[in-house]
C-alpha positions in Angstrom: -125.6 61.7 -50.8 -129.2 60.7 -51.4 -131.9 60.8 -48.7 -131.5 57.0 -48.0 -127.8 57.2 -47.4 -126.7 57.1 -43.8 -123.7 59.0 -42.4 -122.2 59.0 -38.9 -120.7 62.3 -37.8 -119.5 62.8 -34.2 -121.9 60.3 -32.8 -124.8 61.3 -35.1 -126.4 59.2 -37.8 -128.2 61.2 -40.4 -131.0 59.9 -42.7 -132.5 62.6 -44.8 -133.4 65.6 -42.6 -133.9 63.4 -39.5 -131.0 63.1 -37.0 -130.5 60.4 -34.5 -127.5 60.1 -32.1 -125.6 56.9 -32.1 -123.6 55.6 -29.1 -119.9 55.5 -30.1 -119.3 52.7 -27.6 -121.9 50.1 -28.5 -123.6 51.5 -31.6 -127.0 51.7 -29.8 -129.6 54.1 -30.9 -131.5 54.5 -27.6 -130.0 57.8 -26.6 -131.6 59.9 -24.0 -130.7 63.6 -23.5 -130.2 64.7 -19.8 -129.8 68.3 -18.8 -127.5 69.2 -15.9 -124.9 71.7 -14.7 -121.3 71.0 -15.5 -118.5 72.2 -13.2 -115.1 72.7 -14.7 -111.7 74.3 -13.8 -110.7 77.6 -15.4 -107.3 79.2 -15.0 -104.0 77.9 -13.7 -102.2 77.8 -10.4 -103.5 80.2 -7.7 -105.8 81.8 -10.2 -107.7 78.6 -10.9 -111.4 78.6 -10.1 -114.3 76.2 -10.5 -117.0 77.5 -12.8 -120.4 76.1 -13.6 -121.9 75.8 -17.0 -125.7 75.6 -16.7 -128.1 73.7 -18.9 -125.5 71.3 -20.4 -127.1 68.4 -22.3 -125.4 65.0 -21.9 -126.6 62.3 -24.2 -126.8 58.9 -22.4 -127.0 55.5 -24.1 -129.8 53.5 -22.5 -128.1 50.3 -23.7 -124.5 50.6 -22.3 -124.6 53.7 -20.1 -122.1 55.5 -22.3 -122.5 59.3 -22.4 -121.2 62.2 -24.5 -121.8 65.9 -24.9 -122.2 67.7 -28.2 -120.8 71.2 -29.1 -123.5 73.0 -27.1 -121.6 72.0 -23.9 -118.6 73.9 -25.1 -120.8 77.0 -25.8 -122.2 76.8 -22.3 -118.7 76.6 -20.8 -117.6 79.6 -23.0 -120.6 81.6 -21.6 -119.6 80.7 -18.1 -116.0 81.9 -18.7 -117.4 85.2 -20.2 -119.6 85.8 -17.1 -116.6 85.0 -14.8 -114.5 87.6 -16.6 -117.3 90.2 -16.7 -117.6 90.1 -20.4 -120.7 89.8 -22.7 -121.4 86.4 -24.1 -121.4 85.9 -27.8 -125.2 86.0 -27.8 -125.1 89.3 -25.9 -122.6 90.8 -28.3 -124.9 89.9 -31.2 -127.9 91.2 -29.3 -126.3 94.6 -28.9 -125.9 94.9 -32.6 -129.4 93.6 -33.3 -130.9 96.0 -30.7 -129.8 98.9 -32.8 -131.1 97.2 -36.0 -127.8 97.1 -37.9 -126.1 94.5 -39.9 -122.6 93.6 -38.9 -121.2 95.7 -41.7 -123.3 98.7 -40.7 -122.4 98.3 -37.0 -118.7 98.0 -37.9 -118.8 101.2 -39.9 -120.7 103.2 -37.3 -118.5 102.0 -34.4 -115.1 101.7 -35.9 -114.8 98.1 -34.7 -113.6 95.7 -37.4 -116.2 93.6 -39.0 -114.0 90.5 -38.5 -113.7 91.2 -34.8 -117.4 91.5 -34.4 -117.9 88.2 -36.3 -115.4 86.5 -33.9 -117.0 87.9 -30.8 -120.5 87.0 -31.9 -119.4 83.4 -32.8 -117.3 82.8 -29.7 -114.1 82.4 -31.7 -112.5 85.2 -29.7 -113.3 87.1 -26.5 -113.4 90.9 -26.6 -111.2 92.7 -24.1 -112.8 94.7 -21.2 -112.3 98.0 -23.0 -114.2 96.7 -26.1 -116.8 95.1 -23.8 -117.4 98.5 -22.2 -117.6 100.2 -25.6 -120.1 97.6 -26.8 -122.2 98.3 -23.7 -122.3 102.0 -24.6 -123.1 101.2 -28.2 -126.2 99.4 -27.0 -127.8 102.8 -26.5 -128.8 104.4 -29.9 -127.9 107.9 -28.5 -124.3 106.9 -28.4 -124.3 105.7 -32.0 -126.0 109.0 -32.9 -123.2 110.9 -31.1 -120.5 108.9 -33.0 -122.2 109.6 -36.3 -122.5 113.3 -35.5 -118.9 113.5 -34.3 -117.5 111.8 -37.4 -119.3 114.2 -39.7 -117.7 117.3 -38.1 -114.2 118.8 -38.3 -111.6 117.4 -36.1 -110.0 119.3 -33.2 -107.6 121.9 -34.6 -104.4 122.9 -32.8 -103.2 126.5 -33.0 -99.5 127.4 -32.3 -99.1 130.8 -30.5 -96.2 132.0 -28.3 -94.7 128.5 -28.1 -97.8 127.0 -26.5 -100.4 125.0 -28.4 -104.0 126.0 -28.0 -107.1 124.1 -29.1 -109.8 125.5 -31.3 -113.2 123.9 -30.9 -115.0 124.4 -34.3 -117.6 121.7 -33.5 -118.9 123.3 -30.4 -122.0 125.5 -30.8 -124.5 127.2 -28.7 -124.5 130.4 -26.6 -122.3 129.0 -23.8 -119.6 128.0 -26.3 -119.9 131.3 -28.3 -119.3 133.2 -25.0 -116.3 131.1 -24.2 -115.0 131.4 -27.7 -115.2 135.2 -27.5 -113.0 135.2 -24.4 -110.1 133.3 -26.0 -107.6 135.2 -23.9 -109.3 133.8 -20.8 -110.2 130.3 -22.1 -107.5 128.2 -23.6 -106.5 124.6 -23.5 -102.8 124.2 -23.2 -100.8 121.1 -24.0 -97.7 120.8 -21.9 -95.0 118.4 -22.8 -94.2 116.0 -19.9 
């Protein structure tokens, strides 16, 4: 479409780079945005609660009084649900990754979280569970990413069979306190007992 062509999409008329909302009821162009809080129900039955989405923009036609909300209202409601559930909002998930100065691909590789999952959490297409939310919180500290990187570059825990019991060898542990414990293997063992 050329710059002179007009197109109406979800109550918007576009002309070149300039956008103007159009009332879907009367076709009026005098639309005024009004910010307010929006209360809505979340959950079912006895678990249903009233949540409040703050800063919702409602577009009100000055000609007929008709009103509509755009997609940002949904985003505000989604954020309110995340807060109610004790989860990071999509913007907060993205901020965690950006705070450690990593691309989504780098963060996925460093953390072991799937890149597609990160994309869904950051866009609000899907909510992370509480375990992943806690993991993301820990990953907001560079020291924890450093620990994961160090851990993944070392040998895994080795199990040693002796006298019917399995004992763990700790090849990754270093330092005088661990060398001392390692020299007393007969006194320091980790036993795995079948339940």
